[in-house]
C-alpha positions as CSV (number, residue, x, y, z in Angstrom):
1,M,-38.8,-29.1,-5.8
2,T,-36.2,-31.9,-5.9
3,K,-33.4,-32.0,-8.5
4,D,-34.0,-34.3,-11.4
5,P,-30.9,-36.6,-11.3
6,H,-31.1,-36.9,-15.1
7,D,-30.8,-33.2,-15.8
8,T,-27.4,-32.6,-17.4
9,G,-27.3,-28.8,-16.6
10,A,-27.5,-27.8,-20.1
11,E,-29.9,-24.9,-19.4
12,A,-27.6,-23.6,-16.7
13,R,-24.5,-23.8,-18.9
14,S,-26.3,-22.1,-21.7
15,V,-27.2,-19.2,-19.3
16,S,-23.8,-18.7,-18.0
17,E,-22.2,-18.9,-21.5
18,H,-24.3,-16.0,-22.4
19,S,-23.2,-13.8,-19.2
20,G,-19.7,-14.8,-19.5
21,G,-18.6,-11.6,-21.3
22,F,-20.7,-9.5,-18.6
23,E,-18.8,-11.3,-15.9
24,S,-15.6,-10.8,-17.3
25,A,-16.1,-7.0,-17.8
26,W,-17.6,-6.5,-14.4
27,L,-14.5,-9.0,-13.0
28,D,-12.0,-6.4,-14.8
29,S,-13.6,-3.3,-13.4
30,F,-13.7,-4.6,-9.6
31,A,-10.0,-5.7,-10.2
32,E,-9.4,-2.0,-11.2
33,A,-11.1,-0.4,-8.8
34,M,-9.7,-2.8,-5.8
35,S,-6.2,-2.2,-7.0
36,K,-6.3,1.5,-6.2
37,P,-6.7,3.3,-2.6
38,T,-9.8,5.0,-1.8
39,A,-9.2,8.6,-0.1
40,Q,-10.6,7.3,2.9
41,E,-8.1,4.4,3.0
42,I,-5.0,6.8,2.2
43,A,-6.4,9.0,5.5
44,F,-6.8,5.9,7.3
45,F,-2.9,4.7,7.2
46,E,-1.6,8.4,7.4
47,R,-3.2,8.4,10.5
48,R,-1.6,4.9,11.4
49,R,1.8,6.3,10.5
50,A,1.5,9.6,12.4
51,L,0.5,7.6,15.4
52,G,3.5,4.8,15.0
53,L,1.0,2.1,14.5
54,G,1.6,-0.9,12.2
55,V,1.3,0.4,8.5
56,G,1.9,-2.8,6.7
57,L,3.7,-6.3,6.3
58,D,7.1,-7.0,5.2
59,E,8.2,-9.8,2.9
60,N,7.7,-12.3,5.9
61,G,4.6,-11.2,6.9
62,D,5.7,-9.1,10.0
63,L,3.9,-6.2,11.1
64,V,5.9,-3.2,10.0
65,Y,5.7,0.3,12.2
66,A,6.2,3.6,10.9
67,R,9.5,4.3,12.9
68,Q,10.9,0.9,11.2
69,S,10.1,1.8,7.8
70,S,11.5,5.4,8.1
71,R,14.9,3.9,9.1
72,E,15.3,1.6,6.1
């Protein structure tokens, strides 16, 4: 099926206008869930800190190690 070059997309716009509330609610819920670490993520980084591996980035984007962050 080929796209009609004269199609203005009005049908697609009307569908997206109706789903905007759902998309907004989903995005808010997703952003809230992603803003908090899971138990698995907390355990992962605790283990990295215990092993002295990189645990994050500093303000310059450089890798920070547990031994560095404990001295500051």
